[in-house]
PDBQT receptor file of N, H, CA, C and O in Angstrom, charges set to zero:
ATOM      1  N   MET A   1      25.408  -5.159 -26.142  1.00  0.00    +0.000 N 
ATOM      2  CA  MET A   1      25.904  -6.520 -26.167  1.00  0.00    +0.000 C 
ATOM      3  C   MET A   1      25.014  -7.428 -25.339  1.00  0.00    +0.000 C 
ATOM      4  O   MET A   1      24.550  -8.453 -25.840  1.00  0.00    +0.000 OA
ATOM      5  N   PHE A   2      24.765  -7.082 -24.095  1.00  0.00    +0.000 N 
ATOM      6  H   PHE A   2      25.141  -6.249 -23.689  1.00  0.00    +0.000 HD
ATOM      7  CA  PHE A   2      23.896  -7.874 -23.245  1.00  0.00    +0.000 C 
ATOM      8  C   PHE A   2      22.591  -7.126 -23.051  1.00  0.00    +0.000 C 
ATOM      9  O   PHE A   2      22.584  -5.898 -22.965  1.00  0.00    +0.000 OA
ATOM     10  N   LYS A   3      21.494  -7.853 -22.982  1.00  0.00    +0.000 N 
ATOM     11  H   LYS A   3      21.500  -8.851 -23.052  1.00  0.00    +0.000 HD
ATOM     12  CA  LYS A   3      20.236  -7.163 -22.736  1.00  0.00    +0.000 C 
ATOM     13  C   LYS A   3      20.115  -6.858 -21.246  1.00  0.00    +0.000 C 
ATOM     14  O   LYS A   3      20.598  -7.617 -20.406  1.00  0.00    +0.000 OA
ATOM     15  N   PHE A   4      19.477  -5.760 -20.935  1.00  0.00    +0.000 N 
ATOM     16  H   PHE A   4      19.084  -5.143 -21.617  1.00  0.00    +0.000 HD
ATOM     17  CA  PHE A   4      19.320  -5.392 -19.542  1.00  0.00    +0.000 C 
ATOM     18  C   PHE A   4      18.347  -6.338 -18.869  1.00  0.00    +0.000 C 
ATOM     19  O   PHE A   4      17.353  -6.756 -19.463  1.00  0.00    +0.000 OA
ATOM     20  N   LEU A   5      18.638  -6.665 -17.642  1.00  0.00    +0.000 N 
ATOM     21  H   LEU A   5      19.446  -6.325 -17.159  1.00  0.00    +0.000 HD
ATOM     22  CA  LEU A   5      17.805  -7.554 -16.859  1.00  0.00    +0.000 C 
ATOM     23  C   LEU A   5      16.883  -6.731 -15.983  1.00  0.00    +0.000 C 
ATOM     24  O   LEU A   5      17.053  -5.520 -15.843  1.00  0.00    +0.000 OA
ATOM     25  N   ASN A   6      15.920  -7.389 -15.404  1.00  0.00    +0.000 N 
ATOM     26  H   ASN A   6      15.782  -8.373 -15.517  1.00  0.00    +0.000 HD
ATOM     27  CA  ASN A   6      15.087  -6.737 -14.411  1.00  0.00    +0.000 C 
ATOM     28  C   ASN A   6      16.014  -6.230 -13.306  1.00  0.00    +0.000 C 
ATOM     29  O   ASN A   6      16.893  -6.972 -12.868  1.00  0.00    +0.000 OA
ATOM     30  N   ARG A   7      15.850  -5.026 -12.857  1.00  0.00    +0.000 N 
ATOM     31  H   ARG A   7      15.135  -4.424 -13.212  1.00  0.00    +0.000 HD
ATOM     32  CA  ARG A   7      16.786  -4.427 -11.911  1.00  0.00    +0.000 C 
ATOM     33  C   ARG A   7      16.894  -5.193 -10.600  1.00  0.00    +0.000 C 
ATOM     34  O   ARG A   7      17.906  -5.077  -9.910  1.00  0.00    +0.000 OA
ATOM     35  N   THR A   8      15.901  -5.957 -10.246  1.00  0.00    +0.000 N 
ATOM     36  H   THR A   8      15.078  -6.051 -10.807  1.00  0.00    +0.000 HD
ATOM     37  CA  THR A   8      15.953  -6.731  -9.005  1.00  0.00    +0.000 C 
ATOM     38  C   THR A   8      16.547  -8.116  -9.242  1.00  0.00    +0.000 C 
ATOM     39  O   THR A   8      16.789  -8.854  -8.287  1.00  0.00    +0.000 OA
ATOM     40  N   GLN A   9      16.780  -8.472 -10.476  1.00  0.00    +0.000 N 
ATOM     41  H   GLN A   9      16.584  -7.873 -11.253  1.00  0.00    +0.000 HD
ATOM     42  CA  GLN A   9      17.274  -9.803 -10.815  1.00  0.00    +0.000 C 
ATOM     43  C   GLN A   9      18.782  -9.755 -11.048  1.00  0.00    +0.000 C 
ATOM     44  O   GLN A   9      19.252  -9.060 -11.949  1.00  0.00    +0.000 OA
ATOM     45  N   ARG A  10      19.533 -10.487 -10.242  1.00  0.00    +0.000 N 
ATOM     46  H   ARG A  10      19.151 -11.051  -9.510  1.00  0.00    +0.000 HD
ATOM     47  CA  ARG A  10      20.992 -10.542 -10.385  1.00  0.00    +0.000 C 
ATOM     48  C   ARG A  10      21.327 -11.647 -11.379  1.00  0.00    +0.000 C 
ATOM     49  O   ARG A  10      20.765 -12.738 -11.287  1.00  0.00    +0.000 OA
ATOM     50  N   PRO A  11      22.223 -11.393 -12.324  1.00  0.00    +0.000 N 
ATOM     51  CA  PRO A  11      22.596 -12.415 -13.298  1.00  0.00    +0.000 C 
ATOM     52  C   PRO A  11      23.282 -13.608 -12.640  1.00  0.00    +0.000 C 
ATOM     53  O   PRO A  11      23.834 -13.499 -11.546  1.00  0.00    +0.000 OA
ATOM     54  N   GLU A  12      23.236 -14.729 -13.316  1.00  0.00    +0.000 N 
ATOM     55  H   GLU A  12      22.787 -14.817 -14.206  1.00  0.00    +0.000 HD
ATOM     56  CA  GLU A  12      23.912 -15.931 -12.837  1.00  0.00    +0.000 C 
ATOM     57  C   GLU A  12      25.423 -15.700 -12.840  1.00  0.00    +0.000 C 
ATOM     58  O   GLU A  12      25.911 -14.876 -13.613  1.00  0.00    +0.000 OA
ATOM     59  N   PRO A  13      26.176 -16.411 -11.991  1.00  0.00    +0.000 N 
ATOM     60  CA  PRO A  13      27.637 -16.212 -11.925  1.00  0.00    +0.000 C 
ATOM     61  C   PRO A  13      28.359 -16.422 -13.253  1.00  0.00    +0.000 C 
ATOM     62  O   PRO A  13      29.321 -15.714 -13.548  1.00  0.00    +0.000 OA
ATOM     63  N   GLU A  14      27.909 -17.385 -14.060  1.00  0.00    +0.000 N 
ATOM     64  H   GLU A  14      27.127 -17.961 -13.820  1.00  0.00    +0.000 HD
ATOM     65  CA  GLU A  14      28.578 -17.608 -15.342  1.00  0.00    +0.000 C 
ATOM     66  C   GLU A  14      28.333 -16.453 -16.304  1.00  0.00    +0.000 C 
ATOM     67  O   GLU A  14      29.170 -16.183 -17.166  1.00  0.00    +0.000 OA
ATOM     68  N   VAL A  15      27.207 -15.769 -16.172  1.00  0.00    +0.000 N 
ATOM     69  H   VAL A  15      26.528 -15.988 -15.471  1.00  0.00    +0.000 HD
ATOM     70  CA  VAL A  15      26.927 -14.587 -16.993  1.00  0.00    +0.000 C 
ATOM     71  C   VAL A  15      27.792 -13.421 -16.515  1.00  0.00    +0.000 C 
ATOM     72  O   VAL A  15      28.321 -12.667 -17.332  1.00  0.00    +0.000 OA
ATOM     73  N   LEU A  16      27.937 -13.271 -15.201  1.00  0.00    +0.000 N 
ATOM     74  H   LEU A  16      27.507 -13.884 -14.538  1.00  0.00    +0.000 HD
ATOM     75  CA  LEU A  16      28.757 -12.195 -14.656  1.00  0.00    +0.000 C 
ATOM     76  C   LEU A  16      30.217 -12.353 -15.057  1.00  0.00    +0.000 C 
ATOM     77  O   LEU A  16      30.904 -11.361 -15.299  1.00  0.00    +0.000 OA
ATOM     78  N   ALA A  17      30.694 -13.582 -15.130  1.00  0.00    +0.000 N 
ATOM     79  H   ALA A  17      30.135 -14.388 -14.933  1.00  0.00    +0.000 HD
ATOM     80  CA  ALA A  17      32.084 -13.822 -15.506  1.00  0.00    +0.000 C 
ATOM     81  C   ALA A  17      32.358 -13.343 -16.929  1.00  0.00    +0.000 C 
ATOM     82  O   ALA A  17      33.489 -12.969 -17.243  1.00  0.00    +0.000 OA
ATOM     83  N   LYS A  18      31.347 -13.347 -17.793  1.00  0.00    +0.000 N 
ATOM     84  H   LYS A  18      30.429 -13.651 -17.538  1.00  0.00    +0.000 HD
ATOM     85  CA  LYS A  18      31.500 -12.929 -19.181  1.00  0.00    +0.000 C 
ATOM     86  C   LYS A  18      31.137 -11.458 -19.388  1.00  0.00    +0.000 C 
ATOM     87  O   LYS A  18      31.341 -10.910 -20.471  1.00  0.00    +0.000 OA
ATOM     88  N   TRP A  19      30.600 -10.826 -18.349  1.00  0.00    +0.000 N 
ATOM     89  H   TRP A  19      30.434 -11.271 -17.469  1.00  0.00    +0.000 HD
ATOM     90  CA  TRP A  19      30.171  -9.434 -18.463  1.00  0.00    +0.000 C 
ATOM     91  C   TRP A  19      31.402  -8.552 -18.599  1.00  0.00    +0.000 C 
ATOM     92  O   TRP A  19      32.305  -8.626 -17.766  1.00  0.00    +0.000 OA
ATOM     93  N   GLY A  20      31.456  -7.732 -19.615  1.00  0.00    +0.000 N 
ATOM     94  H   GLY A  20      30.723  -7.672 -20.292  1.00  0.00    +0.000 HD
ATOM     95  CA  GLY A  20      32.615  -6.870 -19.843  1.00  0.00    +0.000 C 
ATOM     96  C   GLY A  20      32.688  -5.734 -18.841  1.00  0.00    +0.000 C 
ATOM     97  O   GLY A  20      31.664  -5.178 -18.443  1.00  0.00    +0.000 OA
ATOM     98  N   ARG A  21      33.895  -5.393 -18.437  1.00  0.00    +0.000 N 
ATOM     99  H   ARG A  21      34.727  -5.844 -18.760  1.00  0.00    +0.000 HD
ATOM    100  CA  ARG A  21      34.095  -4.301 -17.476  1.00  0.00    +0.000 C 
ATOM    101  C   ARG A  21      33.520  -2.994 -17.984  1.00  0.00    +0.000 C 
ATOM    102  O   ARG A  21      33.006  -2.196 -17.200  1.00  0.00    +0.000 OA
ATOM    103  N   ASN A  22      33.600  -2.764 -19.286  1.00  0.00    +0.000 N 
ATOM    104  H   ASN A  22      34.017  -3.412 -19.923  1.00  0.00    +0.000 HD
ATOM    105  CA  ASN A  22      33.175  -1.488 -19.857  1.00  0.00    +0.000 C 
ATOM    106  C   ASN A  22      31.756  -1.517 -20.404  1.00  0.00    +0.000 C 
ATOM    107  O   ASN A  22      31.312  -0.549 -21.022  1.00  0.00    +0.000 OA
ATOM    108  N   GLU A  23      31.044  -2.605 -20.188  1.00  0.00    +0.000 N 
ATOM    109  H   GLU A  23      31.405  -3.392 -19.686  1.00  0.00    +0.000 HD
ATOM    110  CA  GLU A  23      29.635  -2.691 -20.595  1.00  0.00    +0.000 C 
ATOM    111  C   GLU A  23      28.785  -1.901 -19.595  1.00  0.00    +0.000 C 
ATOM    112  O   GLU A  23      29.203  -1.715 -18.452  1.00  0.00    +0.000 OA
ATOM    113  N   PRO A  24      27.620  -1.440 -20.000  1.00  0.00    +0.000 N 
ATOM    114  CA  PRO A  24      26.710  -0.828 -19.029  1.00  0.00    +0.000 C 
ATOM    115  C   PRO A  24      26.329  -1.853 -17.960  1.00  0.00    +0.000 C 
ATOM    116  O   PRO A  24      26.198  -3.041 -18.254  1.00  0.00    +0.000 OA
ATOM    117  N   CYS A  25      26.157  -1.402 -16.752  1.00  0.00    +0.000 N 
ATOM    118  H   CYS A  25      26.264  -0.436 -16.514  1.00  0.00    +0.000 HD
ATOM    119  CA  CYS A  25      25.842  -2.306 -15.647  1.00  0.00    +0.000 C 
ATOM    120  C   CYS A  25      24.494  -2.982 -15.865  1.00  0.00    +0.000 C 
ATOM    121  O   CYS A  25      23.584  -2.411 -16.466  1.00  0.00    +0.000 OA
ATOM    122  N   TRP A  26      24.389  -4.209 -15.363  1.00  0.00    +0.000 N 
ATOM    123  H   TRP A  26      25.129  -4.673 -14.875  1.00  0.00    +0.000 HD
ATOM    124  CA  TRP A  26      23.169  -4.990 -15.541  1.00  0.00    +0.000 C 
ATOM    125  C   TRP A  26      21.992  -4.401 -14.773  1.00  0.00    +0.000 C 
ATOM    126  O   TRP A  26      20.843  -4.728 -15.069  1.00  0.00    +0.000 OA
ATOM    127  N   CYS A  27      22.257  -3.538 -13.791  1.00  0.00    +0.000 N 
ATOM    128  H   CYS A  27      23.191  -3.272 -13.551  1.00  0.00    +0.000 HD
ATOM    129  CA  CYS A  27      21.168  -2.987 -12.981  1.00  0.00    +0.000 C 
ATOM    130  C   CYS A  27      20.424  -1.855 -13.665  1.00  0.00    +0.000 C 
ATOM    131  O   CYS A  27      19.349  -1.454 -13.219  1.00  0.00    +0.000 OA
ATOM    132  N   GLY A  28      21.003  -1.328 -14.768  1.00  0.00    +0.000 N 
ATOM    133  H   GLY A  28      21.877  -1.654 -15.130  1.00  0.00    +0.000 HD
ATOM    134  CA  GLY A  28      20.326  -0.264 -15.496  1.00  0.00    +0.000 C 
ATOM    135  C   GLY A  28      20.606   1.125 -14.959  1.00  0.00    +0.000 C 
ATOM    136  O   GLY A  28      19.879   2.065 -15.283  1.00  0.00    +0.000 OA
ATOM    137  N   SER A  29      21.645   1.278 -14.143  1.00  0.00    +0.000 N 
ATOM    138  H   SER A  29      22.235   0.515 -13.880  1.00  0.00    +0.000 HD
ATOM    139  CA  SER A  29      21.951   2.580 -13.554  1.00  0.00    +0.000 C 
ATOM    140  C   SER A  29      22.538   3.569 -14.557  1.00  0.00    +0.000 C 
ATOM    141  O   SER A  29      22.522   4.778 -14.327  1.00  0.00    +0.000 OA
ATOM    142  N   GLY A  30      23.054   3.051 -15.668  1.00  0.00    +0.000 N 
ATOM    143  H   GLY A  30      23.067   2.069 -15.855  1.00  0.00    +0.000 HD
ATOM    144  CA  GLY A  30      23.704   3.905 -16.649  1.00  0.00    +0.000 C 
ATOM    145  C   GLY A  30      25.205   4.002 -16.442  1.00  0.00    +0.000 C 
ATOM    146  O   GLY A  30      25.915   4.548 -17.286  1.00  0.00    +0.000 OA
ATOM    147  N   LYS A  31      25.693   3.477 -15.326  1.00  0.00    +0.000 N 
ATOM    148  H   LYS A  31      25.116   3.034 -14.640  1.00  0.00    +0.000 HD
ATOM    149  CA  LYS A  31      27.128   3.467 -15.058  1.00  0.00    +0.000 C 
ATOM    150  C   LYS A  31      27.760   2.254 -15.723  1.00  0.00    +0.000 C 
ATOM    151  O   LYS A  31      27.080   1.280 -16.045  1.00  0.00    +0.000 OA
ATOM    152  N   LYS A  32      29.072   2.329 -15.923  1.00  0.00    +0.000 N 
ATOM    153  H   LYS A  32      29.624   3.120 -15.662  1.00  0.00    +0.000 HD
ATOM    154  CA  LYS A  32      29.778   1.155 -16.410  1.00  0.00    +0.000 C 
ATOM    155  C   LYS A  32      29.797   0.122 -15.284  1.00  0.00    +0.000 C 
ATOM    156  O   LYS A  32      29.803   0.460 -14.100  1.00  0.00    +0.000 OA
ATOM    157  N   TYR A  33      29.805  -1.145 -15.691  1.00  0.00    +0.000 N 
ATOM    158  H   TYR A  33      29.800  -1.419 -16.652  1.00  0.00    +0.000 HD
ATOM    159  CA  TYR A  33      29.795  -2.240 -14.727  1.00  0.00    +0.000 C 
ATOM    160  C   TYR A  33      30.955  -2.136 -13.747  1.00  0.00    +0.000 C 
ATOM    161  O   TYR A  33      30.785  -2.423 -12.562  1.00  0.00    +0.000 OA
ATOM    162  N   LYS A  34      32.143  -1.728 -14.224  1.00  0.00    +0.000 N 
ATOM    163  H   LYS A  34      32.282  -1.495 -15.186  1.00  0.00    +0.000 HD
ATOM    164  CA  LYS A  34      33.321  -1.678 -13.352  1.00  0.00    +0.000 C 
ATOM    165  C   LYS A  34      33.181  -0.643 -12.242  1.00  0.00    +0.000 C 
ATOM    166  O   LYS A  34      33.853  -0.752 -11.216  1.00  0.00    +0.000 OA
ATOM    167  N   HIS A  35      32.319   0.360 -12.425  1.00  0.00    +0.000 N 
ATOM    168  H   HIS A  35      31.773   0.448 -13.258  1.00  0.00    +0.000 HD
ATOM    169  CA  HIS A  35      32.137   1.389 -11.408  1.00  0.00    +0.000 C 
ATOM    170  C   HIS A  35      30.859   1.187 -10.599  1.00  0.00    +0.000 C 
ATOM    171  O   HIS A  35      30.606   1.931  -9.652  1.00  0.00    +0.000 OA
ATOM    172  N   CYS A  36      30.066   0.208 -10.954  1.00  0.00    +0.000 N 
ATOM    173  H   CYS A  36      30.272  -0.397 -11.724  1.00  0.00    +0.000 HD
ATOM    174  CA  CYS A  36      28.780   0.027 -10.278  1.00  0.00    +0.000 C 
ATOM    175  C   CYS A  36      28.771  -1.261  -9.445  1.00  0.00    +0.000 C 
ATOM    176  O   CYS A  36      28.983  -1.203  -8.234  1.00  0.00    +0.000 OA
ATOM    177  N   HIS A  37      28.533  -2.406 -10.060  1.00  0.00    +0.000 N 
ATOM    178  H   HIS A  37      28.361  -2.454 -11.044  1.00  0.00    +0.000 HD
ATOM    179  CA  HIS A  37      28.389  -3.655  -9.318  1.00  0.00    +0.000 C 
ATOM    180  C   HIS A  37      29.591  -4.586  -9.360  1.00  0.00    +0.000 C 
ATOM    181  O   HIS A  37      29.622  -5.565  -8.614  1.00  0.00    +0.000 OA
ATOM    182  N   MET A  38      30.573  -4.321 -10.195  1.00  0.00    +0.000 N 
ATOM    183  H   MET A  38      30.549  -3.526 -10.801  1.00  0.00    +0.000 HD
ATOM    184  CA  MET A  38      31.727  -5.229 -10.265  1.00  0.00    +0.000 C 
ATOM    185  C   MET A  38      32.429  -5.386  -8.912  1.00  0.00    +0.000 C 
ATOM    186  O   MET A  38      32.754  -6.511  -8.533  1.00  0.00    +0.000 OA
ATOM    187  N   PRO A  39      32.676  -4.291  -8.164  1.00  0.00    +0.000 N 
ATOM    188  CA  PRO A  39      33.312  -4.475  -6.846  1.00  0.00    +0.000 C 
ATOM    189  C   PRO A  39      32.473  -5.317  -5.884  1.00  0.00    +0.000 C 
ATOM    190  O   PRO A  39      33.026  -6.007  -5.027  1.00  0.00    +0.000 OA
ATOM    191  N   LYS A  40      31.150  -5.269  -6.015  1.00  0.00    +0.000 N 
ATOM    192  H   LYS A  40      30.701  -4.709  -6.711  1.00  0.00    +0.000 HD
ATOM    193  CA  LYS A  40      30.272  -6.055  -5.138  1.00  0.00    +0.000 C 
ATOM    194  C   LYS A  40      30.200  -7.503  -5.597  1.00  0.00    +0.000 C 
ATOM    195  O   LYS A  40      30.099  -8.408  -4.769  1.00  0.00    +0.000 OA
ATOM    196  N   ASP A  41      30.251  -7.737  -6.926  1.00  0.00    +0.000 N 
ATOM    197  H   ASP A  41      30.332  -7.002  -7.599  1.00  0.00    +0.000 HD
ATOM    198  CA  ASP A  41      30.158  -9.085  -7.453  1.00  0.00    +0.000 C 
ATOM    199  C   ASP A  41      31.461  -9.861  -7.285  1.00  0.00    +0.000 C 
ATOM    200  O   ASP A  41      31.442 -11.079  -7.108  1.00  0.00    +0.000 OA
ATOM    201  N   PHE A  42      32.598  -9.153  -7.341  1.00  0.00    +0.000 N 
ATOM    202  H   PHE A  42      32.613  -8.163  -7.485  1.00  0.00    +0.000 HD
ATOM    203  CA  PHE A  42      33.912  -9.777  -7.223  1.00  0.00    +0.000 C 
ATOM    204  C   PHE A  42      34.745  -9.010  -6.208  1.00  0.00    +0.000 C 
ATOM    205  O   PHE A  42      35.638  -8.252  -6.587  1.00  0.00    +0.000 OA
ATOM    206  N   PRO A  43      34.460  -9.201  -4.899  1.00  0.00    +0.000 N 
ATOM    207  CA  PRO A  43      35.224  -8.460  -3.886  1.00  0.00    +0.000 C 
ATOM    208  C   PRO A  43      36.688  -8.883  -3.874  1.00  0.00    +0.000 C 
ATOM    209  O   PRO A  43      37.021 -10.031  -4.167  1.00  0.00    +0.000 OA
ATOM    210  N   LYS A  44      37.555  -7.931  -3.529  1.00  0.00    +0.000 N 
ATOM    211  H   LYS A  44      37.284  -6.998  -3.291  1.00  0.00    +0.000 HD
ATOM    212  CA  LYS A  44      38.985  -8.244  -3.422  1.00  0.00    +0.000 C 
ATOM    213  C   LYS A  44      39.215  -9.112  -2.195  1.00  0.00    +0.000 C 
ATOM    214  O   LYS A  44      38.526  -8.978  -1.184  1.00  0.00    +0.000 OA
ATOM    215  N   LYS A  45      40.166  -9.980  -2.296  1.00  0.00    +0.000 N 
ATOM    216  H   LYS A  45      40.726 -10.090  -3.118  1.00  0.00    +0.000 HD
ATOM    217  CA  LYS A  45      40.440 -10.901  -1.172  1.00  0.00    +0.000 C 
ATOM    218  C   LYS A  45      41.422 -10.301  -0.204  1.00  0.00    +0.000 C 
ATOM    219  O   LYS A  45      41.767 -10.932   0.796  1.00  0.00    +0.000 OA
TER     220      LYS A  45
């Protein structure tokens, strides 16, 4: 669905808001986004 970005490049916030929880993570780790960078991008309050 989304093309992988350069691993050092963090997507813009509006792109992250549309990133699906079950999509592969943007960093290219092979993990699902919800288990990789989602907790770091959207910390619990």
